[in-house]
N, C-alpha and C positions, 0 to 999 in steps of 0.2 A: 957491857949491858949482860945481865943474870934472864935466865928464863927457866923459868918452872915449870913444875909434871904432877899435876896433882895425881896422881892412878899410875901404875906402871904397867898395865896388860901386854898385849900383840901387839897392839894399835903405837900404843905409848913407845916401846920399845922398841918399831921397828923408824920409827921419826924421827928418835934419838939416834938409835946407830948410824941412817941419812944424813941427821945434823951432823954429828963428827967426825963422818969418814969425807963430808964433802967441804968442810972447815967454817961453816956457818959461826958457829962458836966454837970454844973448847969444852972439853970436860967437865974444866976445873971451872965451870960457871953457867952449869946447869944441876941444877937442886930438883930430888923426884922427894914426892911423898906416897905411901900406900898406907893401909891400915894395918899390916903383917911387916912386922922385922924380916922377919922371909922374904917375903917379894924386894924389899928395900936392901937386903944384904946379897937378893939376886940380881940387883941393877945393879948395883956398886962393883959388883965384880965385874960384871960382862959389858959395863959403860964406863969406870973408873971416876962416876957420879958420885957431886953431892946427896945423902940422903937424909931425911928424918922420915917421923911418922905423925908429924907435927902438925896441917895439910897449912895455918896461916904462917909458918913460917915461909911455905912457899907460894902461899898467895900474896909477898913482898918482892917480887919479883917484879921485874920488866915487863916480861912478857909471862902471862899466866894461861896455859893448856889444863882446859880441862877434859881430862880422859879419863873417867870415872865411866862408868854404864850410868846408860840414861837416867833409869830407875834412880840414883844416887844425886842424880844433877839438884834438887831439889836440898836436901840436907847439906850437900858439899856447899852451895850457895850458897845458904841458910848459915854457915859454921864461918863462910871467910869474907860475908859481903862489908863486914866495920873496916876490916884489913885492907881492903881496895877501895883505891881514887881513881878520878878522872885520869889523873898521867900513866894510868896501867896498860893495855892491853888487853886483853881476855880474850882465847879464842878457844872455841869449845870445837869436840870432835862428833859430838853426838847428835845420831838424828831423831828429827822428830822437833827438838827442841827451837820455836824460834827464834829468833832477835826479841820480839816484843818479851817471851814469855821471861826470859834471861834478865833481859833488864826488868821486868815489873817485881821476879825476884831479890836483885840488886837490891832494888826500892833508890836507885839513884843515874846519874846520865852516871854510865862504866861507856868503853869506847868497846865493844862487841864485837870480832869476827867468829863467822858460823863458818867452819868447813867440815867437808868429810872428804879425807884421806882414804886411802887405801895401804895393802901390807907391802905388795912392791917397794912400797919405801925402803921396805929394807935392804933392796939391795940397787936402791938407787931410780927406777924406776916409778916410783907413785906416782900417783894421777889424781890432785886433788881441786876439788870445787870452793869456791871461800863465797860468800859477800858480808857484807858489813852495816852497819847499825850506821844512825847519823850525829854520829861522837866523829869516829875514824873518817879523819883527816887520810890526804892524800901520801904524808911519806908514814904514815900508822900503815896505810894500806900497803904502800911501798917492801916496807919494812916487815908484813905478812908475806909479799908472795917471796921474796927474797926464801923467808924462813921454809917453808910447802918446794919452792924452785930449789933448794939445796939437795930434795931425797927424790926428783922427780919433775914431774911440770904440774903448773897451777891454771887453771884460770877460774878469772871473776866474773861471776853468773848475777842472775835476779836470785830474789831468796825462794818464789815460786816456784823454780828450776830444781831445788835444793833434793828434795824428794824424788825427783828422778834420778838424781846423780849415785842415790842411796843404791838404789838396784842398777844401774848402766857403768859404774864404775868400782864402786863403798862395796859393795856384793859380791860384786863380778869375778872378782879372783874365786872364791869358790864354787861356780858354777863352771871355768873355765879349768879349775884341780878334779875338780869329776870327771870333764872330756876328757883330758891325758889322763886320767886314771883307769876312765873304760877304753881308749886305744891299748894304752898300752895291757890291759888286758887282752884283750883282744891278738894283740901281739903275740902274747905269752902260749894263749890258746893254741895257737899258730905254730907254736915251735922255739920264737924266741927270748932267751934269757931274760928277765925281766929285769936287771939296772940296764942289760942293752936297750930294750923298752923304752926304757925312761929315756933313757938319754936322745933313742930315734923321735921319739914322742914330741917332748919334751923342746928340742932345736930346732923340730916345725912349725910349731907353733908359734916360737922367739922368730924364727924367720918371716913367717906370715905376720906375725904382727907387723914388725919394723917393714915389710915390704909394704902395706897397704900406707903405712904413716909414709916413709916416704917417696912410695910412687904418686898418691892423693885417689890413684883407681880406685873405682865403684867395686867394694869385696864380690858383688857380682861379678864383674869382669875380671875379675884376679878370679874366683872360681871356673867359672869360660874358659880360661887359660890352660887353666889343667887338666880340662874334661875334655880329651879326644872323642871324635864320634866314634860308639862301638867300644869306648873303651874301656877299663877297669874303674878310673872315676867317678863315670856316670853312670854305673851299675850302681856302685857305691851310698851315691849321690841318690840315686831314686830307693834305694834304700832307705835314708833317711827322711825325707818325704815321706814314702809311703808311711812310716815308725811316729810321722809328727813332729819331728826335731825341732822345727822349725816353732809351729802352734806349742809344743811344751817351751822352751825357751822365751815368748812371748810371755808365755800365761806365767812361767814360775817371775818373772820381771816385774810384770803386772802385780800380782803378789805382795813380792818386793815391794815396790811402792805404795801399794795401799800400806799395807805394816808402818810403815816409815810416817807416811801421814797419820796414821793414828784408826786408820780405819778397820 
């Protein structure tokens, strides 16, 4: 099986690393294209994959991942549509580009899976959502799920939820990194060396996420477990509530979803 990536930015690089590290396919079976020789050379050096500057060469792969920025989808699809056939599987990772929009641009019946992965794929902990058009059969969908599960976990959803996924998992690592950076800055302000602060903060976030996933408990319940009466944690929570942390997160995510919807 040949796997092609048109575009090799941060998200594609995270996916490629996860795919190779978890043996979904060999580096020799992956081909990557980009606009510049510098970008493809970087991909070749990092992952030992095949590279080209010709998008049409990549478009001949069994699975083609369109991993360019959304603003370039129109141009790229117009470039490769005559090469693509009904037996291939096209995977999109662009927010806001619907299955119907892509089908119309290809101008023919093409198997398309729309996805939204995130950058933790780089360390095998990605969270991805998938939806499919009417030409994708069960075997095709399983293949797509196997691909995304190779660098984390994925769920098949209705397309109407895809824009919500953008804010809930696609973009959310950025919010988490901002929160972690702020916590580390606070620890540094109180005297902790920065490298040590990052380690304490990162492990706490990792452990908290794992605790929520493995216990299945409501996050509010887990928060309450840490908050002793009259203690330090509830005092910190009081300040976060006073400063509007919860509202800020909700409003930021709503703005992200609206942007994904094209509003």
